[in-house]
N, C-alpha and C positions, 0 to 999 in steps of 0.2 A: 565820302571819298570812295569807299569800296562799292557803293551803290552805282556810282558812275562807271566803275570798272566793269561790273556785271552787266550793266545796260549795254555798254559797247561790246562786250564779249558775246552777249546773246544776239545782238544785231548782226555782228560779223559772222557768227556761227550759222545763223539762219540764212544769210546771203550765200555762204559757201554751200550749205545743204541744198540750196536750190539747183545745184549742179547735178544732183542725183538722177532726176528724170532723164536728162541727156545721156548720162553715163549708162543707165539701164537700157535705154533705147538702142544705143550702139552695141552694147554687149549682147543683147538679144537679137541683134541684126535686123531690127525693125527700121532702123535708120543707119546710114553709113556716115562716117566722119566727114565725107565730102559734102553732105547736105548742109553742113554748118556754114559753108561759103555763102549760100543764098540767104540764110538767116542773118549772117553778119552784115550783108549789104542792106537788108531791111532795117537792121538795128542802126547802122551808120547813117542812112539817108532818110529814115522815118522816125524811129523810136527816139534816138538821142536828140535830134533837133527839136522834136516836140516837147521833150522833157525840159530842155533848156528854155524854150518859149514859155512853158507853164511856170517854171521856177522864176523867171524874170518878171512875168506878168503878176504873179501872185505873192511873191516873197520880197520883191525889191521896191523900196520907196525912194525914188530919185530925188536927190537934194545935193547941194554943194558938198556936203560931207560924204555922200555916197560916191560922187564922182571922184573925190579925193581918194577914197578907199580903193576904187577901181584903178586909179593911176598908180597908187603905191603897190597894189597887187600885181599889176603889169610889170612894174620895175623889178619887184622881188622875183617874179616868175622868170623873167628873161635873164636876169643876172645869175640867179642860182642854177637855172638849167644849163647855162653856159659854163658856170663854174663846175657843176657836176660832170658835164660832158668832158671838159678838159682834165678834170681829176681822174676820170675813168680810164684814160690812156695808160698811165703808169700802173694802174691796179690790175691790168689784164696782160701785162707783158710776159707773164709766165707761159701764156698760151701762144705757140708759134704759128699755128694755122690762122691765116688772115680772116677767113670767113667766121671761124669760131670766135676769134678775138673781137671782131666787129659786132657779132650778136651778143656777146657778153657785155659789151659797152652799151648797146641799145637796151638790153633788158635790165641793166642795173640803173639806168638813168630815167627811163620813161615810165610813168605811172598809169595805172588803169583808173584815172580819176574821172573819166567820162562814164563808163559803164558801171563802175562800182563806187567811186568817190562821191559823186554828186548825189545818187540815191541814198547812200549810207549817211552822208551829212544831213540830208533832208529828214531821214528817219530818226537820227540821234539828236539833232538840234532843230526841232520844228519851230521853236520860238526864238531862234537866233539867226535871222536872215543873213547877217553879215558873213557867217560861216559858209553858208551855201553860196553866196555871191562870190566869195574869194575862191572857192573850189571851181566855180564856173569860169572865172577869169583865168585861173591857172590852167584849166582844161583847154581854153582857147590858145593860150601860149604853147601848151604841149602839142596841140595839133599843128601849129605853125612850125614848131621845132621838129616835129616828126618828119615832115616832108623836106626838111633841110638837113639839120644835123643827124636826124635818124637815118635818112637815106644814105648820107655820107658814111655813117658808122657801119651800115650793112654792106655797102658796096666798096668803100674806100676810094670812091671816085666823086669828086666835087661836081662834075658835069651831070651827074645823075640827080642832083637836087632839083626839085620842082617848085619854083617860086610861085607859080600860078596856083597850084594845089595848096600851097602853104597859106596863101592869102585869100583864096576863094574856095572855101570848103563848107560843108553843112553846118558845122559848129558856129563859125563866125556869122554865117547868114542867119542862123536861128537866133543868135544873140541880138543881132540888129533888128530882126522882126519883132522879137520880144520887147525890145526897148521902144520901138515905134508904137506897138499896141499898148504898152504901159503908159507912155507919155500922152497918147491921144485919148486914152480912156474909153476906147471904142467898146471894150468888154462890158461896160455899164449898159450900153444900148443893145449889144448883140452878145449876150452871155453864152450863146451856143459856141462861140469861138473858143472860149475857155474850156467848155465841156468837150468839144472835139479834140482839142490839144491834150487835155488830161487823159482821155481814153488811150491815145497813142503813147503818151509818156509812161503810162502804167506798165507797159510791156517791157521796158528797158531792163529792169533788174532780173526778172525771171528768164527773159530771153537770152541776156548776156551770160548768165550763169548756166543755162541749158547748153549753150554753145561750148562753154568751157567744159562742161561734163561730157559732151560728145567727143571733144579732143582727148579728155582723160580716158574715155572708153577705148580709144584707138592705140593706147600705149600700155605697156606693162607697168602697173603701179609701182612695182619694186624698183623699176629703173629711175623713178623720180627721186629715190632716196639713197641711191648707191654711189653716186659720183660726188666727190668733194667739190668739184667745180660748180655743181648746181647749188650746193649750200653756200658757197662763196658768193655767187651772184645774188642769191636771195639775201644774204647778210648785208651786202652793199645796198641793195634796193630797199630792204625793210628796216634796217637799223642804222647803218653808217650815215647815209645821206639825209634821212629824216632827222636824226639826232643833230647833225651839223646845222641844218636850216632852222630847226626849232630853237636850238641854243642861240643862234644869231638873232632870231626874232625876240626871244625872251630878253636878250641883252638890250635890244632896241626898245622894248617895252619898259625895261628898268631905267633906261636913259630918257624915257618920256618922248621918244620919237613920235611925231604927230600921226594919229590914226592907227598906230600899231597897238591895239589893246588886246584883251583876252580873246574876244571873238575872232579878231584877225589872226592871232597866233593859232587858234584852234582850226581855222580855215586852212592855213598853211600846212598845219600838221595833217589834216585830212587829205589834202591834195598830194603831199609828197610821201606819205606813209603807205599808200596803196601798193598792192603787188604790181608786177610787170604789166605793161600795157597789153591789152587783149589783141592789139593789131600786130604783135610781134611776128606771129606765124604768117600773117598775110603779107607783111613786108618781106619776110624771108622768101616766100613763094614768088612775089613780084620782082624782087631784085636779086634773085639767085643767092640767097644767104643761107645760113645754117638753120634749116627748118627744124631738124630734130632738136637742136639746142633751144630754139625759140619755144617749142612746145614744152620741153622739160622745165625751162626757167619760169615760164608763165605759170604752169601748174604747181610747181614746187613752191614758188613765192606766194601763190594764192592760198595754198593749204597752210603754210606757215604763218600767213598773216592773221589767221584766227587767233594766234597767240601773241604775235608781235604788236598788232594794233591796240588791243586792250591794255597790254602791259605798258606800252609807251604812253598811252592815254592816261593811265593811272599815275605815271611819273609826272606828266605835265600838270595834272590836277593838283599835285603837291607843290608845284612851283608857281602857278599863275594865281 
């Protein structure tokens, strides 16, 4: 039981520690925080797609039960993201500024399950492919929701939602490519495809955390821990919403709902317990949102997740 806790703790701690090079490079002025924008684009359009391709090709065995798991994961992801989004409205009414309120909603609902959740799930559950598959599916749902509900949260304007970007983005394309490669078995004849993809997928974790460290280096560390609002958003993101969704999944498992087993519950936990989506500051810049709040909520929730993820995981292992 406690072995599982320490395994999760060590993995999360190592992931967050990977932010230190970026932090040091910015603090020593060898790089500026603005350089993170170029790195983020490489991560979004190269690293993350190849990581998804690699995971789908190497970890997923397609069968009727796999397709059923994907269908259930899609349904859970859509329903709970919608539920969390609408629940977030009354939880931030104490903030009167519309921009700050919108960013609080965005950062309390959307998870960093692409840059952190998928690689962390792969590291902690290497022999449980369903866990990784569920996180990948939820990440696809998250990306669709980011460009619809996420944009609406930041702008307060429904006309700003981009349906095209929601449905045609690197994550969805990478998943489709991975499925095609998997089903055709082309890797058996051209293994270099897998080698090529694996090389790029390996940059996701260190690069995403380096970018986070660079953002951390551009703000006063003390400012991340002085505002009650910051802790409040982190509490919603790291504790309240994950506890609700996992409790619902455990109830479904107890009621013997088809395909919701221990691995499925762990996948849902990994997807929804991650800190705030790393794209929060990019969305703030693009849609004229609360940029300062986006950086603070992202960094604060990421640092606190070193404690919350292992503790929640320990509680889950007592129940599953």
